[in-house]
C-alpha positions in Angstrom: -52.5 -16.2 -27.7 -49.6 -14.1 -29.0 -51.1 -10.9 -27.7 -51.2 -12.3 -24.2 -47.6 -13.4 -24.4 -46.5 -10.0 -25.7 -48.3 -8.2 -22.8 -46.6 -10.5 -20.2 -43.2 -9.9 -21.9 -43.9 -6.1 -21.8 -44.8 -6.2 -18.1 -41.7 -8.2 -17.3 -39.6 -5.8 -19.3 -41.1 -2.7 -17.5 -40.6 -4.4 -14.1 -37.1 -5.3 -15.2 -36.3 -1.8 -16.2 -37.7 -0.3 -13.0 -35.7 -2.9 -11.0 -32.5 -2.0 -12.9 -33.2 1.7 -12.5 -33.7 1.3 -8.7 -30.5 -0.7 -8.5 -28.6 2.0 -10.4 -30.0 4.7 -8.1 -29.2 2.6 -5.0 -25.7 2.0 -6.3 -25.1 5.7 -6.9 -26.3 6.6 -3.4 -24.1 3.9 -2.0 -21.0 5.3 -3.9 -21.7 8.8 -2.6 -22.2 7.5 1.0 -18.9 5.5 0.9 -17.1 8.5 -0.5 -18.4 10.5 2.4 -17.2 7.9 4.9 -13.8 7.8 3.3 -13.5 11.5 3.7 -14.5 11.3 7.3 -12.0 8.6 8.1 -9.3 10.4 6.2 -10.0 13.5 8.4 -9.7 11.3 11.5 -6.4 9.9 10.3 -5.1 13.4 9.6 -6.1 14.6 13.1 -4.5 11.5 14.6 -1.2 12.0 12.7 -1.1 15.6 13.8 -1.7 14.6 17.4 1.0 11.9 17.1 3.5 14.4 15.7 2.8 16.8 18.6 3.1 14.0 21.2 6.4 12.9 19.6 7.8 16.5 19.9 6.6 16.8 23.5 8.2 13.5 24.3 11.5 14.7 22.8 11.4 17.8 24.9 10.6 15.9 28.0 13.5 13.5 27.4 15.8 16.5 27.0 14.4 18.1 30.2 14.9 14.8 32.1 18.5 14.6 31.1 19.0 18.2 32.1 17.5 17.6 35.6 19.8 14.6 36.1 23.0 16.2 34.8 26.0 16.0 37.1 26.8 19.8 37.2 23.1 20.5 38.3 23.2 17.8 41.0 26.5 19.2 42.3 25.2 22.7 42.4 22.0 21.7 44.3 24.1 19.6 46.7 26.5 22.5 47.5 23.9 25.4 47.6 20.7 23.8 49.0 22.1 20.8 51.0 25.3 22.5 52.2 27.3 19.5 51.1 31.0 19.7 50.3 33.8 17.5 49.0 35.4 15.7 52.0 39.0 16.5 53.0 41.7 13.8 52.8 41.5 12.9 56.5 37.7 12.6 56.4 37.7 9.8 53.8 37.4 6.3 55.2 38.0 3.3 52.9 36.0 0.2 53.6 37.0 -3.2 52.4 33.8 -5.1 51.3 35.5 -8.5 51.7 36.3 -7.9 55.4 32.8 -6.6 56.0 31.3 -9.8 54.7 33.4 -12.2 56.7 32.9 -10.3 60.0 29.2 -10.1 59.3 28.7 -13.9 59.0 27.8 -14.0 55.3 
């Protein structure tokens, strides 16, 4: 009876060793795969950060350009040169009292 028990124990031990060996191999493959995924995601993050930095620089340049387009000297130059506008003379200026306009208008 002891021989039979010894063979069963030996079979379980071989099955156990094979199972543990398969688990170790699976674990090693899983570690390599996860490391590969980490490197891929790190590359994506790096590309996204580079794109973000480029967009921030473009945004700064666009804000500067916007403030340049709306600057008072530029608007005055365009008004004089392209629209033929000029500063009115003293007798061409008419002052309007907003309070009198409201009462005569029925507000």
